[in-house]
KOLDO-985936 format. One record per residue: x, y, z of N, C-alpha, C, O, CB in turn. Coordinates in pm, 1 decimal. Glycine has a CB too. Layout:
N
<lumse <X,Y,Z>,<X,Y,Z>,<X,Y,Z>,<X,Y,Z>,<X,Y,Z>> ...
END
This chain:
147
<lumse <-7074.7,12064.9,2815.1>,<-7214.0,12063.2,2834.6>,<-7281.9,12171.7,2740.6>,<-7244.4,12286.1,2715.1>,<-7245.1,12087.7,2985.4>> <lumse <-7381.0,12109.0,2701.5>,<-7435.0,12200.0,2591.4>,<-7572.3,12257.5,2663.0>,<-7676.2,12240.7,2599.1>,<-7466.2,12110.1,2435.4>> <lumse <-7579.1,12312.1,2767.7>,<-7708.7,12340.4,2809.5>,<-7772.9,12489.0,2768.2>,<-7697.9,12586.6,2768.1>,<-7704.4,12322.9,2957.2>> <lumse <-7910.9,12503.1,2733.9>,<-7940.4,12653.7,2734.1>,<-7869.0,12768.5,2838.9>,<-7879.0,12758.8,2961.2>,<-8087.6,12659.0,2760.0>> <lumse <-7816.3,12847.3,2789.8>,<-7758.6,12968.4,2852.2>,<-7767.2,13085.8,2825.5>,<-7786.6,13110.9,2706.6>,<-7659.7,12967.8,2856.6>> <lumse <-7756.2,13209.1,2927.4>,<-7748.9,13341.6,2834.7>,<-7611.7,13362.1,2750.6>,<-7507.7,13296.3,2754.5>,<-7765.0,13476.3,2932.6>> <lumse <-7647.7,13478.9,2671.1>,<-7522.0,13528.5,2635.8>,<-7467.0,13626.4,2768.8>,<-7533.1,13689.5,2851.3>,<-7539.0,13612.5,2488.0>> <lumse <-7336.5,13612.9,2754.8>,<-7244.0,13675.3,2860.8>,<-7129.2,13772.4,2800.9>,<-7097.5,13764.1,2682.3>,<-7171.8,13555.0,2942.9>> <lumse <-7066.9,13867.4,2891.6>,<-6958.9,13910.6,2861.1>,<-6833.2,13838.9,2951.7>,<-6853.0,13798.8,3066.4>,<-6975.6,14053.1,2871.6>> <lumse <-6723.1,13830.6,2894.7>,<-6629.8,13790.4,2987.8>,<-6499.7,13896.6,2972.2>,<-6453.7,13929.9,2863.0>,<-6593.1,13631.1,2961.0>> <lumse <-6454.6,13938.3,3089.0>,<-6334.0,14036.6,3085.6>,<-6192.2,13951.1,3031.7>,<-6170.8,13830.2,3040.7>,<-6309.7,14103.5,3254.0>> <lumse <-6117.4,14042.2,2981.8>,<-5989.9,13973.4,2900.7>,<-5922.3,13879.3,2997.6>,<-5884.0,13785.6,2927.5>,<-5870.6,14089.2,2845.2>> <lumse <-5890.0,13857.5,3116.7>,<-5835.2,13809.7,3199.0>,<-5946.4,13668.2,3187.7>,<-5909.3,13565.4,3130.9>,<-5815.1,13908.8,3328.0>> <lumse <-6070.7,13680.0,3243.7>,<-6184.2,13574.8,3216.8>,<-6180.2,13525.2,3373.5>,<-6180.7,13410.6,3418.4>,<-6147.0,13438.9,3081.4>> <lumse <-6175.1,13678.7,3454.8>,<-6204.1,13667.7,3611.1>,<-6336.5,13762.0,3622.7>,<-6371.5,13803.5,3733.2>,<-6062.3,13729.1,3717.9>> <lumse <-6392.3,13786.9,3530.7>,<-6537.1,13872.7,3566.9>,<-6598.2,13830.3,3454.0>,<-6540.7,13812.3,3346.7>,<-6538.8,14052.3,3582.1>> <lumse <-6708.1,13814.6,3474.5>,<-6828.9,13745.1,3399.0>,<-6984.0,13826.9,3416.8>,<-7033.4,13809.6,3528.2>,<-6842.4,13580.7,3466.8>> <lumse <-7053.9,13900.6,3334.8>,<-7176.7,13945.5,3359.6>,<-7281.0,13875.6,3283.8>,<-7226.8,13802.6,3200.9>,<-7180.4,14078.2,3337.3>> <lumse <-7400.3,13869.2,3279.3>,<-7515.6,13863.4,3180.4>,<-7646.2,13909.1,3273.4>,<-7664.6,13935.8,3392.2>,<-7533.7,13697.5,3109.2>> <lumse <-7724.9,13903.4,3154.6>,<-7873.7,13952.5,3194.2>,<-7950.9,13842.3,3217.8>,<-7956.0,13757.0,3129.2>,<-7948.6,14037.2,3086.3>> <lumse <-8027.2,13822.9,3344.0>,<-8130.8,13753.3,3350.4>,<-8276.8,13816.4,3306.3>,<-8311.8,13920.1,3362.6>,<-8126.1,13711.6,3475.2>> <lumse <-8348.1,13766.9,3224.1>,<-8476.8,13800.5,3187.2>,<-8579.4,13710.6,3227.6>,<-8573.8,13588.4,3213.8>,<-8483.0,13815.8,3056.7>> <lumse <-8714.4,13802.9,3300.1>,<-8824.3,13717.8,3314.4>,<-8935.6,13826.4,3376.9>,<-8925.0,13947.3,3356.1>,<-8786.6,13580.0,3413.5>> <lumse <-9029.9,13774.9,3446.0>,<-9095.9,13852.4,3507.8>,<-9072.7,13964.8,3600.4>,<-9157.3,14053.5,3611.6>,<-9147.3,13791.6,3546.6>> <lumse <-8969.1,13965.9,3663.2>,<-8938.5,14068.1,3729.8>,<-8804.4,14169.0,3691.1>,<-8734.3,14236.9,3766.0>,<-8931.5,14012.7,3850.4>> <lumse <-8799.2,14150.9,3551.4>,<-8703.5,14231.6,3440.2>,<-8589.0,14183.1,3398.0>,<-8576.6,14060.9,3389.7>,<-8659.7,14354.3,3480.7>> <lumse <-8495.2,14259.7,3367.2>,<-8370.7,14209.5,3316.4>,<-8271.3,14267.0,3452.5>,<-8253.8,14380.4,3497.2>,<-8331.1,14278.0,3143.2>> <lumse <-8233.0,14171.2,3481.2>,<-8135.2,14164.9,3604.3>,<-8004.3,14143.7,3591.8>,<-7970.2,14031.3,3554.9>,<-8166.1,14071.9,3688.3>> <lumse <-7914.7,14231.4,3615.4>,<-7780.4,14207.6,3584.1>,<-7681.9,14103.6,3667.2>,<-7632.8,14145.5,3772.0>,<-7726.8,14333.4,3589.3>> <lumse <-7652.6,13972.5,3624.3>,<-7597.1,13905.6,3698.4>,<-7452.8,13877.5,3691.8>,<-7420.7,13841.4,3578.6>,<-7658.4,13818.3,3697.0>> <lumse <-7339.9,13882.8,3788.4>,<-7192.8,13889.7,3778.9>,<-7147.8,13783.6,3851.1>,<-7199.2,13748.3,3957.2>,<-7130.6,14015.3,3827.3>> <lumse <-7042.1,13723.8,3792.7>,<-6963.7,13614.5,3824.7>,<-6822.3,13654.3,3863.2>,<-6769.7,13689.5,3757.6>,<-6963.7,13522.2,3713.8>> <lumse <-6723.9,13667.7,3974.7>,<-6609.2,13708.0,3972.1>,<-6538.6,13620.1,4054.3>,<-6587.4,13578.6,4159.4>,<-6600.3,13834.5,4001.4>> <lumse <-6391.1,13578.0,4002.1>,<-6318.7,13467.6,4033.8>,<-6184.1,13541.0,4102.1>,<-6113.5,13610.3,4028.7>,<-6293.0,13369.1,3897.4>> <lumse <-6150.5,13524.9,4240.6>,<-6068.9,13581.6,4293.8>,<-5968.5,13486.8,4387.1>,<-6027.1,13415.2,4468.2>,<-6136.9,13678.2,4351.7>> <lumse <-5861.5,13481.2,4384.7>,<-5754.4,13394.8,4431.0>,<-5764.5,13375.4,4567.3>,<-5787.5,13483.6,4621.3>,<-5624.7,13444.0,4400.7>> <lumse <-5756.2,13270.5,4658.5>,<-5820.7,13279.5,4806.6>,<-5656.3,13192.5,4851.1>,<-5603.9,13205.0,4961.7>,<-6023.7,13172.9,4842.7>> <lumse <-5614.9,13132.2,4770.2>,<-5474.8,13077.5,4842.8>,<-5370.3,13013.3,4690.9>,<-5399.6,12981.8,4575.5>,<-5527.3,12912.8,4985.2>> <lumse <-5257.5,13017.3,4760.8>,<-5141.9,12992.0,4639.3>,<-5099.5,12851.2,4654.1>,<-5015.0,12809.6,4574.9>,<-4997.4,13093.7,4650.8>> <lumse <-5148.5,12769.2,4748.2>,<-5075.6,12640.6,4765.3>,<-5152.5,12533.3,4843.8>,<-5131.6,12506.9,4962.3>,<-4944.5,12666.6,4835.7>> <lumse <-5231.5,12482.2,4775.4>,<-5272.5,12487.8,4628.3>,<-5313.3,12594.5,4575.4>,<-5345.2,12673.9,4663.9>,<-5363.6,12410.8,4597.6>> <lumse <-5329.7,12640.0,4461.7>,<-5406.0,12758.1,4409.6>,<-5539.9,12709.6,4378.8>,<-5580.0,12629.3,4294.6>,<-5341.1,12824.5,4282.9>> <lumse <-5619.9,12803.0,4499.9>,<-5774.8,12772.1,4466.1>,<-5827.5,12938.5,4464.3>,<-5777.0,13033.2,4524.6>,<-5867.4,12655.8,4607.6>> <lumse <-5929.9,12937.5,4386.1>,<-6025.1,13054.8,4368.0>,<-6118.9,13024.4,4421.3>,<-6159.7,12910.1,4441.5>,<-6061.7,13098.4,4247.9>> <lumse <-6186.1,13167.8,4464.4>,<-6347.3,13170.2,4513.2>,<-6448.9,13210.9,4355.6>,<-6412.8,13275.9,4257.5>,<-6370.2,13326.5,4663.0>> <lumse <-6564.1,13152.6,4379.3>,<-6625.2,13168.7,4247.3>,<-6778.0,13274.5,4362.8>,<-6878.0,13241.4,4426.6>,<-6669.5,12962.0,4133.0>> <lumse <-6718.6,13381.5,4335.0>,<-6871.5,13485.8,4366.1>,<-6932.3,13488.3,4257.3>,<-6888.0,13499.3,4142.9>,<-6859.0,13651.6,4407.8>> <lumse <-7088.8,13472.4,4313.8>,<-7192.0,13517.5,4177.7>,<-7332.6,13586.1,4239.1>,<-7368.0,13535.8,4345.8>,<-7245.2,13357.7,4071.5>> <lumse <-7383.1,13649.9,4208.3>,<-7483.3,13736.0,4241.0>,<-7537.0,13854.4,4154.9>,<-7500.9,13889.8,4042.6>,<-7445.3,13781.5,4348.3>> <lumse <-7627.0,13903.2,4231.8>,<-7687.1,14015.7,4151.3>,<-7573.6,14161.9,4167.1>,<-7521.7,14197.5,4272.9>,<-7861.5,14048.4,4222.6>> <lumse <-7558.4,14218.3,4052.8>,<-7486.7,14339.7,4066.0>,<-7584.9,14434.7,4129.8>,<-7699.8,14421.6,4087.6>,<-7430.7,14391.5,3929.8>> <lumse <-7566.2,14527.9,4222.5>,<-7627.6,14631.3,4271.9>,<-7624.3,14764.9,4186.6>,<-7529.6,14834.1,4224.0>,<-7574.4,14647.4,4395.9>> <lumse <-7683.8,14813.4,4102.2>,<-7663.6,14908.8,4005.8>,<-7607.7,15042.8,4063.5>,<-7547.4,15117.1,3986.0>,<-7789.7,14928.8,3935.0>> <lumse <-7625.5,15083.2,4210.0>,<-7560.4,15198.2,4255.2>,<-7406.2,15170.0,4321.7>,<-7316.2,15253.4,4312.0>,<-7658.7,15263.5,4359.0>> <lumse <-7394.1,15071.4,4373.7>,<-7237.8,15002.7,4438.9>,<-7170.1,14960.0,4363.4>,<-7048.9,14977.3,4376.2>,<-7232.1,14892.3,4528.5>> <lumse <-7243.7,14857.9,4210.6>,<-7145.4,14764.4,4200.5>,<-7079.6,14655.1,4237.8>,<-6985.4,14589.3,4193.6>,<-7098.4,14795.6,4201.4>> <lumse <-7161.2,14650.2,4342.6>,<-7123.4,14555.6,4437.8>,<-7200.9,14386.0,4437.0>,<-7317.3,14386.7,4397.1>,<-7154.6,14636.4,4572.5>> <lumse <-7163.4,14295.7,4463.4>,<-7259.7,14146.1,4439.9>,<-7302.9,14124.6,4554.0>,<-7234.9,14125.2,4656.6>,<-7188.6,14002.8,4390.4>> <lumse <-7462.0,14096.1,4542.5>,<-7565.1,14072.6,4635.4>,<-7581.5,13934.5,4608.4>,<-7671.3,13902.4,4530.6>,<-7693.2,14158.9,4622.1>> <lumse <-7482.9,13814.5,4678.9>,<-7527.4,13687.8,4683.4>,<-7656.1,13598.5,4750.8>,<-7683.4,13478.7,4743.3>,<-7435.6,13650.0,4721.3>> <lumse <-7713.6,13697.2,4810.8>,<-7805.4,13669.9,4861.7>,<-7946.4,13672.0,4853.0>,<-8022.4,13613.4,4930.1>,<-7782.0,13699.8,4918.8>> <lumse <-7985.9,13757.3,4734.6>,<-8114.9,13774.3,4680.6>,<-8157.8,13698.3,4628.3>,<-8079.1,13627.0,4566.0>,<-8135.9,13850.8,4616.8>> <lumse <-8276.3,13671.8,4621.5>,<-8371.2,13635.1,4534.3>,<-8454.4,13665.0,4418.1>,<-8572.5,13697.2,4431.3>,<-8420.1,13620.2,4581.9>> <lumse <-8396.5,13655.4,4304.5>,<-8458.3,13736.6,4179.0>,<-8595.7,13662.9,4131.7>,<-8678.7,13713.5,4056.2>,<-8343.0,13739.0,4041.7>> <lumse <-8601.6,13567.9,4175.2>,<-8734.7,13480.5,4114.1>,<-8769.1,13524.0,3953.5>,<-8876.9,13561.3,3907.3>,<-8889.0,13519.8,4217.4>> <lumse <-8688.5,13512.7,3911.2>,<-8732.0,13551.0,3756.0>,<-8777.5,13394.6,3669.9>,<-8811.4,13380.8,3552.4>,<-8571.3,13637.9,3664.5>> <lumse <-8768.0,13326.5,3740.8>,<-8823.3,13178.7,3656.3>,<-8721.1,13137.7,3561.4>,<-8750.5,13083.1,3455.1>,<-8971.4,13197.8,3558.4>> <lumse <-8589.0,13165.5,3601.0>,<-8496.9,13141.8,3485.9>,<-8369.3,13041.0,3542.9>,<-8283.1,13019.9,3457.7>,<-8438.1,13299.0,3426.1>> <lumse <-8349.9,12984.1,3660.9>,<-8286.4,12942.5,3762.7>,<-8192.3,12847.5,3678.1>,<-8069.8,12839.7,3687.5>,<-8378.0,12883.2,3878.6>> <lumse <-8286.9,12767.9,3582.5>,<-8166.8,12677.7,3538.6>,<-8062.8,12750.0,3392.4>,<-7958.6,12704.7,3345.0>,<-8250.2,12511.6,3487.5>> <lumse <-8128.2,12853.9,3358.7>,<-8048.9,12919.5,3246.0>,<-7964.9,12990.0,3332.5>,<-7848.3,12970.7,3297.9>,<-8128.7,13013.8,3134.8>> <lumse <-7973.0,13064.5,3431.4>,<-7893.5,13106.1,3523.1>,<-7776.2,13026.2,3555.3>,<-7667.6,13081.5,3537.4>,<-7962.2,13125.0,3623.2>> <lumse <-7777.0,12900.2,3601.7>,<-7702.5,12790.4,3679.9>,<-7601.1,12761.9,3583.2>,<-7480.1,12762.2,3606.2>,<-7789.8,12655.2,3724.2>> <lumse <-7671.7,12730.5,3443.6>,<-7587.2,12680.0,3343.6>,<-7508.2,12806.0,3289.7>,<-7394.9,12775.3,3252.5>,<-7671.2,12602.7,3230.6>> <lumse <-7535.9,12925.1,3277.8>,<-7443.3,13010.1,3262.7>,<-7328.4,13030.9,3336.3>,<-7220.6,13050.3,3280.0>,<-7491.2,13097.0,3260.1>> <lumse <-7342.1,13028.6,3474.9>,<-7251.1,13023.2,3546.0>,<-7155.6,12931.5,3552.9>,<-7042.9,12966.6,3587.9>,<-7288.7,13033.8,3628.2>> <lumse <-7177.3,12826.0,3527.7>,<-7130.6,12678.9,3508.3>,<-7047.4,12718.0,3376.3>,<-6926.9,12693.7,3371.3>,<-7266.5,12547.8,3486.8>> <lumse <-7102.1,12767.2,3290.5>,<-7011.0,12785.7,3148.8>,<-6858.2,12872.5,3183.5>,<-6749.7,12855.0,3128.0>,<-7117.4,12894.0,3020.0>> <lumse <-6891.2,12966.3,3290.1>,<-6784.0,13045.2,3325.6>,<-6679.5,12965.9,3374.5>,<-6567.3,12990.6,3330.4>,<-6818.4,13141.7,3416.8>> <lumse <-6693.0,12873.0,3458.8>,<-6605.1,12809.8,3506.0>,<-6539.8,12728.2,3416.6>,<-6418.3,12718.2,3434.0>,<-6645.8,12754.2,3598.8>> <lumse <-6589.7,12666.4,3324.2>,<-6540.2,12625.4,3174.0>,<-6437.3,12724.3,3158.8>,<-6318.7,12713.0,3189.8>,<-6657.9,12634.4,3043.9>> <lumse <-6492.6,12816.8,3110.7>,<-6386.2,12925.7,3041.3>,<-6289.4,12965.4,3144.6>,<-6178.2,12994.8,3100.6>,<-6459.7,13069.2,2982.9>> <lumse <-6303.9,12972.2,3256.5>,<-6196.5,13019.0,3338.5>,<-6104.5,12915.7,3358.0>,<-5988.0,12941.3,3327.2>,<-6240.1,13069.7,3464.4>> <lumse <-6130.6,12803.5,3402.7>,<-6052.0,12689.8,3365.1>,<-5930.7,12679.0,3265.7>,<-5809.4,12659.5,3273.5>,<-6136.5,12612.2,3322.2>> <lumse <-6017.0,12699.5,3176.5>,<-5959.2,12685.3,3002.8>,<-5837.4,12792.7,3024.9>,<-5724.0,12752.2,2999.5>,<-6099.0,12749.9,2846.1>> <lumse <-5851.9,12908.5,3064.3>,<-5778.6,13016.7,3081.2>,<-5668.0,13018.3,3188.2>,<-5552.0,13055.0,3169.8>,<-5864.2,13112.2,3102.0>> <lumse <-5726.0,12969.4,3311.9>,<-5626.3,12967.4,3406.7>,<-5553.2,12826.4,3468.3>,<-5467.1,12822.4,3556.3>,<-5686.3,13037.9,3508.4>> <lumse <-5611.1,12717.1,3398.2>,<-5522.4,12583.1,3454.6>,<-5652.4,12504.6,3515.5>,<-5772.2,12521.3,3492.6>,<-5379.9,12623.6,3595.8>> <lumse <-5593.3,12424.7,3590.5>,<-5656.4,12313.8,3631.1>,<-5656.1,12363.4,3796.5>,<-5636.1,12276.7,3881.5>,<-5573.8,12163.0,3582.9>> <lumse <-5672.1,12463.1,3825.7>,<-5662.3,12493.0,4008.7>,<-5811.5,12503.0,4042.2>,<-5905.3,12526.7,3966.2>,<-5571.2,12665.5,4067.9>> <lumse <-5811.2,12479.0,4175.9>,<-5948.4,12449.8,4245.2>,<-6047.1,12584.3,4232.1>,<-5991.2,12693.9,4236.8>,<-5920.9,12410.7,4416.0>> <lumse <-6188.9,12579.2,4216.3>,<-6224.9,12653.3,4228.4>,<-6349.3,12621.2,4348.6>,<-6411.0,12516.1,4366.4>,<-6232.3,12696.2,4109.9>> <lumse <-6360.2,12746.1,4418.8>,<-6420.5,12708.1,4564.5>,<-6581.4,12761.1,4565.1>,<-6589.6,12875.4,4520.4>,<-6322.8,12794.3,4701.0>> <lumse <-6673.5,12719.6,4594.3>,<-6825.8,12781.2,4573.1>,<-6900.9,12717.1,4686.7>,<-6915.1,12601.6,4726.8>,<-6904.7,12740.7,4415.9>> <lumse <-6941.5,12830.4,4721.6>,<-7066.2,12811.1,4851.0>,<-7168.5,12924.6,4845.3>,<-7141.0,13044.6,4848.3>,<-6996.9,12820.1,5021.7>> <lumse <-7297.9,12866.9,4836.1>,<-7418.2,12985.5,4856.7>,<-7402.4,13058.2,4960.1>,<-7357.8,13025.8,5070.1>,<-7557.8,12939.3,4874.2>> <lumse <-7452.6,13191.2,4911.1>,<-7464.2,13314.2,5035.4>,<-7589.2,13235.8,5120.8>,<-7616.7,13318.9,5207.4>,<-7521.2,13511.0,4964.9>> <lumse <-7656.4,13148.2,5135.9>,<-7731.2,13084.5,5249.0>,<-7753.7,12950.1,5232.7>,<-7765.2,12901.9,5120.0>,<-7856.3,13142.9,5271.7>> <lumse <-7761.4,12881.8,5336.3>,<-7776.9,12701.7,5313.9>,<-7845.2,12673.0,5230.0>,<-7812.1,12574.4,5164.2>,<-7833.2,12613.5,5415.6>> <lumse <-7949.3,12732.9,5200.0>,<-8076.3,12697.8,5094.6>,<-7990.1,12731.9,4959.0>,<-7978.8,12639.1,4878.9>,<-8243.8,12812.8,5115.6>> <lumse <-7946.8,12819.9,4936.5>,<-7851.5,12853.4,4812.3>,<-7751.8,12735.7,4756.7>,<-7726.3,12692.0,4644.4>,<-7755.2,12977.3,4856.8>> <lumse <-7709.2,12706.4,4886.0>,<-7598.9,12606.4,4853.9>,<-7670.2,12462.9,4841.0>,<-7593.2,12371.7,4811.0>,<-7478.2,12605.5,4976.6>> <lumse <-7775.0,12436.2,4855.0>,<-7861.0,12305.9,4846.1>,<-7887.7,12321.0,4723.5>,<-7857.2,12217.4,4664.4>,<-7989.4,12283.7,4935.2>> <lumse <-7936.3,12411.0,4642.9>,<-7963.0,12486.9,4537.5>,<-7829.0,12437.4,4430.2>,<-7840.0,12392.7,4316.0>,<-7972.8,12655.8,4587.3>> <lumse <-7747.5,12453.2,4481.0>,<-7622.3,12443.4,4371.8>,<-7575.2,12270.4,4377.5>,<-7512.4,12208.5,4291.6>,<-7466.2,12565.4,4430.1>> <lumse <-7617.4,12231.2,4480.0>,<-7596.0,12104.2,4492.0>,<-7689.8,11995.5,4412.0>,<-7669.6,11895.2,4343.5>,<-7600.0,12087.4,4624.9>> <lumse <-7793.9,12064.1,4454.5>,<-7909.4,11971.3,4341.6>,<-7869.5,11977.1,4193.5>,<-7868.6,11886.2,4110.5>,<-8080.4,12041.5,4339.7>> <lumse <-7835.8,12109.7,4180.9>,<-7825.0,12137.2,4011.6>,<-7689.7,12051.1,3978.4>,<-7689.7,12005.3,3864.2>,<-7801.8,12330.8,3960.5>> <lumse <-7570.5,12019.8,4060.1>,<-7471.6,11968.2,4017.9>,<-7489.7,11818.9,4013.8>,<-7427.9,11749.7,3932.8>,<-7370.2,12012.7,4087.6>> <lumse <-7585.7,11762.7,4112.6>,<-7617.1,11629.3,4137.8>,<-7705.8,11566.5,4003.7>,<-7716.2,11448.3,3971.0>,<-7700.4,11625.1,4282.1>> <lumse <-7766.8,11690.3,3936.8>,<-7855.7,11666.3,3795.7>,<-7744.5,11655.7,3697.9>,<-7767.4,11591.4,3595.5>,<-7971.3,11800.5,3747.4>> <lumse <-7636.4,11705.2,3713.0>,<-7526.9,11710.1,3599.6>,<-7412.9,11633.1,3622.8>,<-7302.7,11643.8,3569.0>,<-7476.2,11844.8,3575.0>> <lumse <-7453.1,11548.1,3715.1>,<-7304.5,11501.0,3772.7>,<-7218.2,11408.7,3667.0>,<-7095.5,11414.1,3659.6>,<-7326.6,11403.6,3918.8>> <lumse <-7296.5,11328.3,3591.1>,<-7242.7,11238.3,3494.0>,<-7183.9,11363.7,3397.6>,<-7066.5,11337.6,3371.6>,<-7365.3,11122.5,3420.8>> <lumse <-7212.5,11451.2,3355.1>,<-7170.8,11562.3,3227.9>,<-7047.2,11572.8,3292.0>,<-6943.9,11525.2,3244.8>,<-7263.2,11726.9,3198.5>> <lumse <-7054.4,11639.4,3408.5>,<-6954.5,11752.3,3488.6>,<-6861.0,11630.5,3485.8>,<-6791.7,11644.3,3385.0>,<-7003.2,11837.1,3668.0>> <lumse <-6829.8,11526.9,3544.7>,<-6731.2,11438.0,3559.2>,<-6649.2,11392.8,3476.8>,<-6548.7,11325.2,3498.8>,<-6766.0,11357.7,3595.6>> <lumse <-6702.1,11439.1,3354.8>,<-6647.6,11390.5,3232.1>,<-6510.4,11482.4,3202.1>,<-6412.3,11450.7,3134.8>,<-6765.1,11401.8,3110.5>> <lumse <-6534.4,11594.9,3267.9>,<-6397.7,11693.4,3250.7>,<-6353.2,11764.2,3404.4>,<-6245.3,11817.6,3430.2>,<-6439.3,11838.0,3126.9>> <lumse <-6445.5,11750.5,3476.3>,<-6402.0,11797.2,3633.1>,<-6383.2,11692.2,3727.8>,<-6418.5,11575.7,3709.0>,<-6509.2,11887.3,3702.7>> <lumse <-6328.4,11734.7,3827.3>,<-6299.2,11652.8,3956.4>,<-6391.9,11730.3,4046.5>,<-6362.7,11849.8,4049.8>,<-6131.0,11649.6,4012.1>> <lumse <-6482.9,11700.4,4111.6>,<-6590.3,11813.5,4228.5>,<-6568.2,11722.8,4335.2>,<-6557.6,11600.4,4328.6>,<-6795.3,11844.8,4195.0>> <lumse <-6560.6,11819.0,4463.7>,<-6535.1,11746.9,4638.0>,<-6654.6,11820.7,4651.3>,<-6701.3,11907.2,4577.2>,<-6375.4,11789.2,4769.0>> <lumse <-6705.6,11763.9,4778.8>,<-6782.3,11845.3,4873.2>,<-6759.8,11814.9,5002.6>,<-6742.2,11703.9,5052.7>,<-6916.2,11837.7,4853.9>> <lumse <-6762.2,11957.1,5069.9>,<-6711.7,11968.0,5247.3>,<-6834.7,11921.5,5323.1>,<-6947.1,11968.0,5304.3>,<-6669.5,12148.7,5313.0>> <lumse <-6806.4,11831.2,5405.6>,<-6856.4,11788.5,5513.8>,<-6775.0,11715.5,5598.5>,<-6686.8,11637.5,5562.5>,<-6953.7,11727.7,5488.1>> <lumse <-6825.6,11758.8,5779.3>,<-6767.6,11703.8,5857.3>,<-6621.4,11751.6,5858.5>,<-6532.7,11667.6,5873.7>,<-6791.7,11580.6,5837.8>> <lumse <-6587.4,11898.4,5841.6>,<-6434.1,11948.6,5879.5>,<-6365.1,11844.4,5780.3>,<-6257.1,11796.6,5815.0>,<-6378.3,11929.7,6068.0>> <lumse <-6424.9,11804.8,5652.3>,<-6336.9,11721.5,5555.9>,<-6378.4,11758.0,5395.8>,<-6496.0,11787.3,5374.4>,<-6362.8,11549.2,5589.1>> <lumse <-6297.0,11756.5,5300.5>,<-6315.9,11745.7,5183.3>,<-6337.4,11596.9,5105.6>,<-6242.7,11519.0,5094.6>,<-6218.2,11813.8,5143.6>> <lumse <-6467.5,11566.8,5054.6>,<-6502.4,11444.3,5007.4>,<-6510.2,11418.9,4876.0>,<-6538.7,11526.5,4823.4>,<-6604.7,11413.1,5052.0>> <lumse <-6499.7,11328.0,4786.7>,<-6539.8,11319.1,4643.3>,<-6698.7,11313.4,4646.3>,<-6764.8,11230.5,4708.9>,<-6471.7,11183.6,4567.1>> <lumse <-6756.3,11433.9,4554.3>,<-6907.5,11466.2,4577.0>,<-6967.1,11316.0,4543.7>,<-6908.4,11231.8,4475.9>,<-6974.7,11602.9,4464.4>> <lumse <-7086.0,11301.7,4601.0>,<-7191.1,11200.4,4567.5>,<-7313.0,11270.6,4606.3>,<-7332.0,11362.6,4685.9>,<-7175.7,11057.4,4642.5>> <lumse <-7396.9,11199.1,4524.0>,<-7555.0,11274.2,4524.5>,<-7603.1,11226.7,4663.1>,<-7535.7,11159.5,4741.2>,<-7679.5,11215.0,4385.1>> <lumse <-7712.3,11264.9,4680.2>,<-7821.9,11274.5,4811.8>,<-7682.4,11264.7,4939.9>,<-7677.8,11192.1,5039.2>,<-7974.3,11096.5,4818.8>> <lumse <-7619.4,11327.2,4909.8>,<-7521.2,11381.5,5078.4>,<-7510.2,11553.4,5053.1>,<-7477.6,11620.7,4955.4>,<-7294.5,11294.1,5093.0>> <lumse <-7561.5,11592.8,5214.6>,<-7560.8,11734.9,5238.9>,<-7397.5,11770.9,5216.5>,<-7306.1,11710.7,5272.9>,<-7625.0,11772.9,5399.7>> <lumse <-7382.6,11874.0,5128.8>,<-7227.3,11947.6,5165.8>,<-7271.8,12109.1,5202.7>,<-7362.6,12180.4,5160.2>,<-7096.0,11945.1,5001.6>> <lumse <-7170.5,12129.6,5295.6>,<-7152.4,12294.7,5306.5>,<-7109.1,12384.7,5227.0>,<-7135.0,12503.9,5243.8>,<-7083.3,12328.7,5387.9>> <lumse <-7022.4,12329.9,5109.3>,<-6942.5,12385.7,5013.6>,<-6881.9,12289.7,4931.9>,<-6871.1,12169.7,4957.4>,<-6849.8,12465.1,5067.8>> <lumse <-6825.6,12375.5,4787.6>,<-6779.7,12265.4,4703.1>,<-6645.3,12325.1,4623.7>,<-6633.5,12445.7,4601.6>,<-6906.7,12215.5,4595.7>> <lumse <-6546.4,12227.1,4583.9>,<-6428.2,12249.7,4540.3>,<-6464.5,12194.0,4368.4>,<-6532.1,12091.5,4359.0>,<-6304.9,12165.1,4642.2>> <lumse <-6432.8,12241.5,4279.8>,<-6416.9,12200.7,4133.2>,<-6276.0,12239.7,4080.1>,<-6214.4,12345.5,4092.6>,<-6529.9,12271.9,4041.6>> <lumse <-6240.4,12114.9,4012.4>,<-6114.5,12169.3,3916.8>,<-6135.2,12043.8,3787.3>,<-6204.3,11942.0,3792.4>,<-5920.9,12161.6,4018.0>> <lumse <-6050.6,12093.5,3677.2>,<-6055.7,12077.3,3552.3>,<-5942.9,11930.5,3599.4>,<-5861.2,11928.1,3691.4>,<-6008.4,12228.1,3440.8>> <lumse <-5972.4,11832.2,3511.0>,<-5903.7,11688.1,3515.0>,<-5772.9,11731.4,3413.7>,<-5686.7,11648.3,3385.2>,<-6019.4,11539.3,3444.8>> 
END
């Protein structure tokens, strides 16, 4: 995917990424962290949000309102690609900090579904089961894995 995105920093193990959102509310540090959730199958959690400058913790339910949503989400998406290149085709689990945030992720996935499916399998969680992602279906969480 060749979408406009922010420049970002990636740790050597490519499990930590950071970048800065720039907009009317200033320069805000964003962080993406991948951490293993399970071994069989191997699943990694994608944690994403604003970094608290005092505690360095991720706040995943804050609304920055920096008018750069698409740039931010495109930057997060490229980290999925880089993480997968380094760590293999393991599942990556993603869910928003709120139902509204999960819905935002779903709308972004739907907009780019044809491009995403070229390289990735994507599943949505609904009714206590994982399903192949479909547009216009509301999901509670997502799994993505490089093909």
